[in-house]
N, C-alpha and C positions, 0 to 999 in steps of 0.2 A: 877774876881772870876769865872765867867762863862767860860772864856777861859781856865783857869786852870782845871776846871771840864771836859771840852771837851777833853783836852789833856790826862787826866787820863783815860777817857773812851776809847779813841783811843788806848792808850797804852795797856789797858786791853784787848781790842779786838784783837790787834796784838799778844799778848802773847797767848790768847786762840786759835788763828788760827794755832799756831804751833803744837797743840796736834794732834795726829794721832792714828789710831787703827790698830792693827795687830791681825787677827783672826787665831788661831792655832788649828789644829786637827778638822777642821770644818766637822762634820758628824752627822748622825742621829742614829747611834748605841747608846746603853745605857750600862753603867757599874755601879756597886754598890760600888766599893772599894775605889773610890777617887772622889773628894778631901777629903771627909769624908766617913767612912763606917758606915752608919746609923744603920744597923742591930745589930752591936756590939758596938754601941756608949755608952753602959753602962760601957765600959772599956776605960781607956786612950788609945790613939792611936798615931802612928807616921807613916805618909804616905808620899810617894814621887812619883813625876811624872816627867819623862824626855821628853823634847821636842826637837827633832832634828832641826838643823838649817834650813833644808828644810821646816819645818812646821812653820817658822817664817817669812813669806814673807814681804818684804818691810821694816822691822825693821833693820836698819843698826847699825854697831858698833858705840858706843857712845850715843845711844838712852837712854833717862832717863825714865824708866818705873815708872809711878805714880799710876797705879791701874790695877786690873785684874778682869775679869768677868767670872763666871762659869754659866752653864745652866742646870737646873734640870727639870725633868719631874714630880717631886713630890714636888712642892714648899711648900705645907702645912706641909708635913712631915719634910722637912728640917727646917722649922721655929719652929717645935716642938722639935728639938733635945736638946735645952736647955744647950748647952755646950759652952766653950770658945775655939776659934781656933786661933793659932798663925801661920801666913803664912810667909814663908821666901823664898828668891830667891837666886840662886847661878849660876854663869857661869861655864859650864863644857866644856871640849874640844869636846866631842862627847857622844852620848848615849851608855850605856852599858846594853843591855837587860838582865833581870833576867830570870831564867830557871824554868819552872814548874816542880813539883815533882810528884811522882806516886800517891800521896794521894789527889790530887786536890788542893794542896797549891802551894808554890813557894819556891825555894831554893835560897841561897845567903843572903846577908845582905844589909841593907840600905847603900846608898853611903856616904862615908866619905868626904863630900864636905864642903867647908867653906861657910856656909849659913849666910845670913844677915836677922835677924828678922825685918820685916818691917811693920807688922800689926797684932794686936790682936783684934779679933772681935767675935761676936756671929753670927752663921749662920742665914742669913736673905735674903730670895729670894722674889722678887716682884711677882705680880700675873701672870706675863709671865714666871716665873721660872728663872729670871736673878738674880744672887747673885753677887753684886759688892763689891769688897774689895779695899778700898783706903789706900795706904801705908803711913806710918808716914813720910817717906822721900823718894825721888826718888832713884831708883836703876839703876846703870849704866850697860847696856848690852854691852858685848864685841864682839858680832858677831858670836859666835858659838852656841852650844846647851845650853839649859836652864833647870835648875832644879827648880821645885816648891816643897818645903818642908812644910808639914802641920802637926802640933802637936796639938792634941785635948784633952782637959780635959773631963773626962767622964760626960755624960749627959743621956738623954733618948735614948732607942733603937727604931729606926724606919727604915722601909725598904725604904731607899732613893735611887734614881737613877739620874745619870747625863748623859747628851748627850756627844758624842764624836765620834772619828774616829777609825775604826778597823785598827790596824797597822801591824798585822802579827807577832809581837814579844811582849814580856812582858816588857812594859815600865812603869808599875804602880806596886807599892808594898805598901801593908798595913800591919802594925804590930799592934797587939792589945792583950789585956788580960794578965793575970798574968803569963802565960806560954810562952809569946812571940809568939803567933800564927801569921801565915803569910798568906796573900792572895795576889794574883796578877791578872792582867788582861791585855789583848791586846788592849782594848778600851782605848785610850788616851783621857781624858776629853777635850772637847772643851773649849778653853780659849781665851778671847779677852784681849790683853794687850794694855793699854792706855799709850802712850809714847810721849815724846817731843824731838826735836833735832835729833842729829845723822846725818851722811852724807846721802844725798839722793842718793840711788843706781841708776845706769843707768837702763833704762827699759830692761827687759829680752826678749829673743827670745821666741815666743809663739808657733811656728810651725817648723817642720823639713824643710819645703820649705824655710822659712826665713833663717834658719841656712845654708842651702845649697847655698843660694844666696849671702852669705857674701864673701868678698874678701879673698883670701888665707892668712893664718896666722892670721886671725881676731880671737880675743878671745871673747867669748860670754857666757852668762848665760842663760840656757834653763828653761823657766817657763811654758812650756806646758805639755800636757799628751802624752808622748811617750811610745809605747807598745813594749815589747820585742817579736820579732818573732823567733829568734834563737840566742843562745849564744854558741860559740865553739872556743876553742883555743885562748881565749882572745879577740875575735871579737864579738861585740854585735850589732846585726842588729835590727833596730827599724822601726816602722811604726806609723803614725798618719793619721788624715783625709786629710792632705795636701800632703803626700808622704812618702818618705823613708829616712833613715839615717843609718850610721854605726859608731860605736865607736871602735877604735883600741886600744889594750892594756888595756881592761877593766879587773878589778879584782873583786872578790866577788862571791856570789851565785845568779844566776838568772835563772828563768824558763820561758819557752814560755808562753805568755799571761800576764805576769806581767806588771803593769804600773809603770814606774819609778817615784820616788819622784821628785818634781819640785825643781829648784834651783841648778842643777848640772852645772858645768863649763867645758868648753873645748875650743879647738882651731880648726878652720875649715881648712882642708887641702884637696888638690885634686891632682890627677895625672892621666893623660890620660883619663880625663873625669869621673873618679871614685872619688866621694867625700866621705871623712870620717872625723871623729873628733878624735883628739889626746889629751893626757894630761888631760883626764876627771877626775874631782875631785867632791866630795860630791855626788857620784853616789850610789844609793841604790834603792831597790824595795819598793813601797809604801804599799803593802799588798792588793791593788786592782788588779783586772784582767780584761782583755778584750779579750776573746777567738776569737771573730770575726776578730779583726784586726790582731791577731797573726797567724791566720791560713794561711798556704801556699796557694797561688793563682794558680789555674790551668792555665797553659800556653798553649794556643791553636793557637797562631800565633806569628810571630816574634816580639819580644818586641821593643819598642822605648826608647829613652833617658829618658823618664819620669819613666821608670821601673828600673832604676839603683838602686841597693841595695834592690830590692824587693825579698822576699822569695817566690819561685815558685816551681811548680812541673810539670813534663811532664808525662802523663799517658800512660801505656802499651807500653813501649819501649822494643823491642826484641833485646837482646844482646847475644853475645857468650862469654863463660867463659875464664878463664886464668888469674890467679892472677898476678898482675904486681906491681912493686914498684912505686906507684904513678899513677894517672889517666892519660891516654893518651888523646890527643886532638881528640875527636870524634864528629861526627855530629849526633844530635838527630832529627829524623823526626817529624814534627809537622803536625797537621791535615790539614792545608791549603797547604801542599806540600812544605813548606819552611823547613829550618832546622837551628839549632843553635848549635854551638860547645860547648863542655864541657871541663873544665880544673880543675886543683887542685892547683891553685896558693896559697891558704891559708891553705889547709889541704892535707896531704899525705894520700891517700886512695888507696885501692886495687880494681881492677875491680872485680865485684862479679861473682858468678857462672852463667851459662847460664840460660836463661829464660826470661819471661816477667816481667818487673820491672816498678815501678813508681820511677822516679829520681827526688830528691829534691835538690834544690840549690838556690844560690843567683845570681841575674843578675849583671854582672860586665863588665868592658870594658878593654880589653887587646889589645895593639897595634892598637887602634882605632876601634876594632871590639867587638860587644856585644857577651858575652858568658854566660854560666851557670857555676858558681863556685860550684861544687857539694858538698853537705853536707851529703846526706844520700841516700841509696837505700832501697826500700821496695818492697816486692813481690807483683805483680799485682794480684788482685782477680777479676775474671770475674763477673760482676754485674748480678743480677737476671734479666732475660728478662722481659720487660714491657708487660702488658696484651694486648691481641688482641681480639677485639670484635668478637664473634662468634667462636673463636678457642677453643671449649669446651674440646677437647681431648689434647690440648697443643702440637699439632704437629708442630706449626709454620705456618700452612696454614688453610684456612677455606674451608672445602669440605663437601660432603654429609656424610662423616664419622662423622662429628660433629653433624649432625642431629640425626644420630643413637645414639651417645653417650648421647645427651641431652634427647632423648626419654627414653633410658635405665635408666637414672637418675630419670626421673619423675615417672617411673614405680616401681623402686626399692628403691629409696631414698639413694642409695649408691653413695657418691661423691668421691670415691677413683679414683685417676688418672684423675680427671677432674678439670677444673677451673670454679667455680661458678660465679666469676666475669666476665669471658669471656662469660659465658652462659646467662648472663643478657642482651640479645640482644636488648630488647626494652627500656633498661635503666630506668626501673621503680623500681629498687632495689629489685626485687623479681623474682624468676625463676619459670615460669609457662608454660602451653601449648601455651600461647601467644608468648613466645620467640621462640618456634618451628616455628610458622607461620612467624615471622619476619625473622628468619634465612633462611627458604626456599625461601621467597621472595628475600632475598639478593642473594642467589645462582642463582636464575632465572634472576634477573635484573642487578646485580652488584652494586646496590645502597642500602644503609641503609635507 
């Protein structure tokens, strides 16, 4: 009998060990319209939330979802709603964002998806704000996007809020009231799915450096944070803390600074030392931004191989005009007296009008030589000169004329055409007769 009990315990432990958690839309933003809209909970409601596949990391096709958790910042108010909630799940091919209207609501209708009612419960969050819903029967996830459908019987109205992630598009809709009022939000509620089984996915690539190091024709899933630096003509250039990458044949809408959703797939390819990714799928922007990583880097010396695919610019290049059908191969001088050629392999561009320009482009490799593949020209703007201690009259030199200008200011109080910053010769953050003494000493000795 003892042996049989031991076997039962071992079997139970083995079954429990198969359970796993998938945290979706993990963020610290808050929204009020889902999974329940507490403020209008005195009306029946019907709410839906769409979770992109990229927000369901690690949960493979065939997984059996047994429970879901939501996270509220107002647990006492959630527990006071006094309503009955029926939660359903549905597999959908992809998310279909709803559209906000001019009145602060949302247009469109709830999705007509084949949902399966799997739990009817009363809202109940623990002291940490975790509301756990255990389904009556497991729900089989097929590997794409997931819809959570919540239908609520009217109860008390309370101002409830739930944690989630800012998505940049409306993936939440709440309908309520006798007139079918609608609300929507871009904050997708954080949800932890408890599941069992499913095929264990291969570990994803977490950095661009890892992707670039793969063998040619290797297929991979990218699970890191890649930032868009420039998107043009279907070429999407990326950067992360490890380096740079390029996706060829990208479609969709992308803006500089956007962070891509994790979980996109591609094939690593290279030619003449230039690495890129082809056949990218599940590619979308997450709604988060990183302006620092997206900014073009100032190129002051000849780049090395580690800069391939880097978005860069060369400052204050003097060029002569003449529109041409495509950019000729030209050498841009760099501050260290080296130079780098420019080309238009990816984009047909005309040579701009004469003048000083900042030239923006991507480091590439053509016939074994590093070049700049030009993306854009911008007019160069001469920066304001930095201050010069003692140059009171802003002439660019420190002379006896600055002593005169300083004394005139102290007598008249008129700061027109002088620099008070430069006049602060003793660096005490005030301009007084003491600065005249320090300035005269400098002119006599040559030392501050």
